[in-house]
C-alpha positions in Angstrom: 42.9 45.7 75.2 43.1 48.8 72.8 40.7 50.8 71.2 40.7 52.4 67.6 38.2 54.9 66.5 35.4 53.7 69.2 36.2 50.0 68.6 37.3 48.6 71.5 38.5 45.1 71.7 39.1 42.8 74.7 39.9 39.4 75.2 37.1 36.9 75.9 36.9 36.2 79.7 33.6 35.2 80.7 30.7 33.2 79.9 28.7 36.1 78.8 31.7 36.7 76.4 31.9 33.4 75.7 28.1 33.5 74.5 28.6 36.7 72.4 31.4 35.2 70.7 29.4 32.1 69.7 26.4 34.0 68.6 27.9 36.8 66.7 27.8 34.8 63.4 24.1 34.2 63.9 23.5 38.1 63.9 25.4 38.7 61.2 24.5 35.9 58.6 20.6 34.8 59.8 19.4 36.7 56.8 21.7 35.1 53.9 20.1 32.1 52.7 23.5 30.4 52.0 24.6 30.5 55.6 24.3 27.3 57.8 24.2 27.8 61.4 26.3 25.6 63.4 24.9 23.8 66.4 25.1 26.0 69.5 26.1 23.3 71.5 28.7 21.8 69.6 30.7 25.3 69.3 30.3 25.6 73.4 32.4 22.4 73.4 35.0 22.8 70.5 35.8 26.0 72.4 36.2 24.0 75.6 39.7 23.9 76.6 38.6 20.6 78.6 36.7 18.8 76.0 38.7 19.7 72.6 42.4 17.9 72.0 43.7 20.6 70.2 44.5 22.1 73.5 46.7 19.5 74.3 49.5 20.8 72.2 48.2 24.3 71.4 46.9 27.5 73.0 44.7 30.2 72.2 42.9 33.5 73.1 39.8 34.5 71.4 39.0 38.5 71.3 35.5 40.4 70.7 35.3 43.8 69.5 32.7 46.1 70.4 31.4 49.6 69.7 29.5 50.6 72.8 27.7 47.8 74.0 27.3 46.4 70.5 29.9 43.6 69.5 30.9 44.3 66.0 33.7 41.5 65.4 35.5 38.6 66.6 38.7 36.8 66.1 41.1 34.4 67.8 44.8 34.2 68.1 46.4 30.8 68.6 50.0 29.2 68.5 50.2 25.5 68.4 52.9 23.2 69.6 52.3 21.0 66.9 52.8 23.1 64.0 56.0 24.4 66.0 57.5 21.1 65.9 56.8 20.4 62.2 57.5 23.6 60.8 60.1 25.4 63.4 64.2 25.0 63.9 64.4 23.2 67.1 60.7 23.4 68.4 61.3 27.2 68.0 58.6 28.6 65.4 57.8 32.4 64.1 54.4 31.5 63.2 50.8 32.1 64.8 47.6 31.8 63.6 44.3 33.6 63.9 40.7 32.3 63.3 37.1 32.4 64.2 37.1 35.7 62.1 33.3 37.4 61.9 32.9 40.9 61.4 30.4 44.1 60.3 31.5 45.4 57.0 34.0 47.7 59.0 37.7 48.7 58.0 38.4 49.9 61.6 36.5 46.7 63.2 39.1 44.6 61.0 42.1 46.7 61.7 41.4 46.6 65.4 40.9 42.9 65.3 44.1 42.0 63.5 45.9 44.4 65.6 44.8 42.4 68.7 45.8 39.0 67.4 49.1 40.4 66.1 49.8 41.9 69.8 49.0 38.7 71.4 51.0 36.5 69.4 54.0 38.9 69.5 54.0 38.6 73.1 54.8 35.1 72.3 57.6 35.8 70.2 55.7 35.3 67.1 56.0 38.0 64.2 54.2 36.1 61.3 50.4 35.3 61.5 48.5 32.8 59.0 44.7 32.2 59.0 42.0 32.2 59.2 41.8 28.8 60.7 39.5 27.5 63.4 41.7 26.2 64.9 43.7 24.3 62.6 43.7 23.7 58.7 41.7 20.6 59.1 38.7 22.5 60.6 36.9 25.5 59.0 39.6 27.8 57.4 40.5 30.4 54.9 38.1 33.5 53.8 35.7 32.4 50.7 36.8 34.5 47.8 34.9 32.6 44.9 31.4 30.4 45.3 29.4 33.1 47.3 26.0 31.6 46.0 26.9 27.7 47.0 26.0 26.5 50.6 28.8 25.5 52.8 29.4 21.8 53.3 30.5 20.5 56.7 33.4 22.1 57.8 33.4 24.9 55.4 32.9 28.3 56.3 30.6 31.0 54.3 31.5 34.6 54.2 30.0 37.6 52.4 32.0 39.4 49.8 33.4 41.9 52.1 35.2 39.7 54.2 38.0 39.6 51.7 38.1 43.0 51.3 38.4 43.8 54.5 41.3 41.3 55.1 43.2 42.9 52.0 42.2 46.4 53.6 44.2 45.5 57.2 47.3 44.4 55.4 47.0 41.2 55.0 47.9 39.2 52.2 47.7 35.9 50.4 49.4 32.8 51.4 47.5 30.2 49.5 44.3 29.2 48.0 42.3 26.3 48.9 39.9 24.6 46.3 36.9 22.7 46.4 35.8 20.4 43.2 32.0 19.4 42.7 31.7 15.8 41.2 28.5 14.6 39.9 29.2 11.0 41.5 26.5 9.2 39.8 27.7 10.0 36.1 30.5 8.0 34.9 30.3 8.9 31.9 32.3 12.1 32.9 35.3 10.4 34.0 38.1 10.0 31.6 38.7 6.2 30.6 42.5 6.4 32.3 40.8 6.4 35.9 39.0 2.8 35.3 42.2 1.3 33.7 44.3 2.4 36.5 41.7 1.4 39.0 41.7 -2.2 37.5 45.6 -2.1 37.3 45.7 -1.5 41.0 43.9 -5.0 41.9 45.5 -7.0 39.3 48.9 -5.8 38.8 49.6 -4.2 42.2 47.5 -6.6 44.4 45.3 -3.4 46.2 42.4 -4.4 48.1 39.4 -2.0 49.4 37.5 -2.6 52.3 34.7 -0.5 54.2 35.3 0.7 57.5 32.6 -0.5 60.3 31.4 1.6 63.2 32.6 -0.8 65.8 36.2 -0.6 64.4 36.3 3.3 64.0 38.7 4.1 66.7 41.1 1.5 65.3 40.8 2.4 61.4 40.8 6.2 62.2 44.0 5.3 64.3 45.4 3.9 61.2 44.0 7.0 59.2 46.5 9.2 61.2 49.3 7.0 59.9 48.4 7.6 56.3 47.7 11.2 56.8 51.0 11.9 58.4 52.8 10.2 55.9 50.8 11.2 52.7 50.0 15.0 53.7 53.5 15.9 55.5 54.8 18.0 52.8 51.7 19.9 52.5 51.6 23.6 53.3 50.5 24.1 56.6 50.6 20.7 57.6 50.1 19.6 61.1 50.6 15.9 62.1 47.5 14.2 64.0 48.7 13.1 67.5 47.1 10.3 69.4 44.6 12.5 71.2 43.4 14.4 68.3 42.7 10.9 66.5 40.6 9.9 69.3 38.7 13.3 69.3 38.3 12.8 65.8 36.7 9.3 65.8 34.3 10.7 68.3 33.3 13.3 65.8 33.0 10.7 63.0 30.5 8.5 64.9 28.2 11.0 64.3 28.2 11.1 60.5 29.2 7.8 59.9 28.5 6.0 56.9 29.9 2.7 56.1 29.6 3.2 52.3 31.7 6.2 52.4 34.3 5.2 54.9 37.3 3.2 52.7 40.6 1.5 53.6 43.2 0.4 50.8 45.7 -2.5 51.7 48.7 -4.3 50.3 49.3 -7.6 52.0 47.5 -6.7 54.8 49.1 -2.9 55.4 46.8 -0.1 55.4 48.4 1.9 52.4 45.5 4.6 51.8 42.5 5.7 53.2 39.5 8.1 52.0 36.9 9.1 54.6 34.1 11.0 52.6 31.3 12.3 54.9 27.7 12.7 54.1 26.7 16.4 54.5 25.4 17.2 58.1 25.2 20.6 57.0 21.6 20.2 55.3 20.6 18.6 58.7 22.1 21.3 60.4 20.4 24.2 58.5 16.9 22.7 59.5 17.9 22.4 63.0 18.7 26.5 62.7 21.5 26.0 65.6 19.4 23.9 68.4 18.4 20.4 69.4 15.0 21.5 70.9 12.4 21.6 70.5 12.5 19.7 66.7 16.3 19.7 66.0 16.7 16.2 67.3 14.1 15.0 64.9 15.7 16.3 61.9 18.9 14.8 63.0 17.2 11.4 63.4 15.7 11.8 59.8 19.2 12.5 58.1 19.0 9.8 56.1 16.3 11.4 54.2 17.5 14.5 54.1 21.4 14.3 53.1 21.7 14.2 49.1 25.4 15.2 48.9 28.8 14.3 50.6 32.5 16.2 51.3 35.2 14.1 50.5 37.4 15.2 53.2 40.4 12.8 53.3 41.7 10.8 50.5 45.4 9.7 50.8 47.7 7.2 49.8 51.1 6.5 51.7 53.9 7.9 49.5 55.3 4.8 48.5 52.1 3.4 46.9 51.3 6.4 45.1 52.2 5.0 41.8 49.6 1.7 42.6 46.5 3.3 41.2 44.9 2.9 44.6 43.5 6.6 44.2 41.8 5.7 41.1 40.3 2.7 43.0 38.9 5.0 45.6 37.6 7.5 42.9 35.9 4.6 41.3 34.2 3.1 44.2 32.9 6.4 45.0 31.0 6.2 41.7 29.8 2.7 42.6 28.2 4.0 46.0 26.5 6.7 44.6 24.3 3.9 42.6 23.1 2.4 46.0 23.1 5.7 48.3 21.0 8.9 48.3 23.9 10.9 47.5 24.7 11.7 44.3 27.0 14.5 44.4 29.6 16.2 46.3 32.7 18.1 46.7 36.4 17.4 47.3 38.7 19.3 49.1 40.4 21.5 50.7 42.9 20.7 47.9 45.9 23.3 47.8 46.1 25.4 44.4 49.8 24.1 44.3 48.7 20.4 44.5 48.9 19.7 40.5 48.3 15.7 40.9 45.3 16.3 42.9 43.8 18.9 40.9 44.6 17.2 37.9 42.8 14.1 38.9 40.0 16.2 39.7 39.8 17.7 36.2 39.9 13.9 35.0 36.7 13.0 36.9 34.8 15.8 35.1 35.2 17.6 38.2 34.5 21.8 38.4 35.8 24.0 41.0 33.2 25.7 42.9 34.4 27.5 45.7 37.8 29.1 46.6 39.0 29.7 49.9 42.0 31.9 50.6 44.6 31.9 53.4 46.1 35.0 54.6 49.3 36.1 56.1 51.1 39.0 57.5 54.4 39.9 59.0 54.6 42.6 61.8 
């Protein structure tokens, strides 16, 4: 597509290109103790236009940057019809996304990758780009700018410090920061008393009941989760609603990490008004699997119950008309109760937008600490 000072960027167009696209982070980060290698099979399925529900409403193009025969960087560019419908005017939107950013520490490589993504988006009438997001805000997104010493949890990226420097050097500017809060969920003494008071009132005053999901009902509960998510997160930056196809795909993913203790539903008079989906951090297992099922990766996966001691609170939301009921506090307290009976004693909650004052205050009230910060960038062209 284009060459800049010996850096040649071309679209991914063959099986060999796809393998090199997937393998690049393994080469770049294999000596970094924090990095967690993904499962190669899962990455191939995730990029499949046939198997990933994202491509029912979106299109994307991946690119590889080379110096000679050496792959030195990668990026994707994508447009999402669901994002357009939510944020555009009459379904017309000026915004596209980039994602899957990986590169050697080379300003020329970053510049060439950004140029390629912008050119692809411009051809489709887009002149505003946000990212990285792989492919959406609900997958890995942002560039790590604080917390390099910590391992990433499930669906979190990890980057060395130069990634942020290269982004800014290529003319990208900050759009918003995403926060990850660490919580010691077996230490109730760190919680402000008001959390327990609100939790009790949610039941006695507002009639909120809490139940745990069951594996056999997971597809049905995930569909209800979609209703809560689409109502509770609709005003968030970058929000894209879940479609029925998205939710079906998500339910299949959750089957692999399901633990009834951490999947919760809040109800009032039989209506689901809130959902909390907390996932045991399968990254602790993936690190032992080192990207492969064979020869021993499957064995580590079967032993995941003895390996995982942390969780990621991925979603915790209440329908707007019930956010005054203390249901969120009820979820918080239930998480601390579950830590008494499960091996998982601490976790991280996020993404939480830096602008979400109520959620960030809630994390402070529970004794949380911001341990990671991810930055989403933007550019206009």
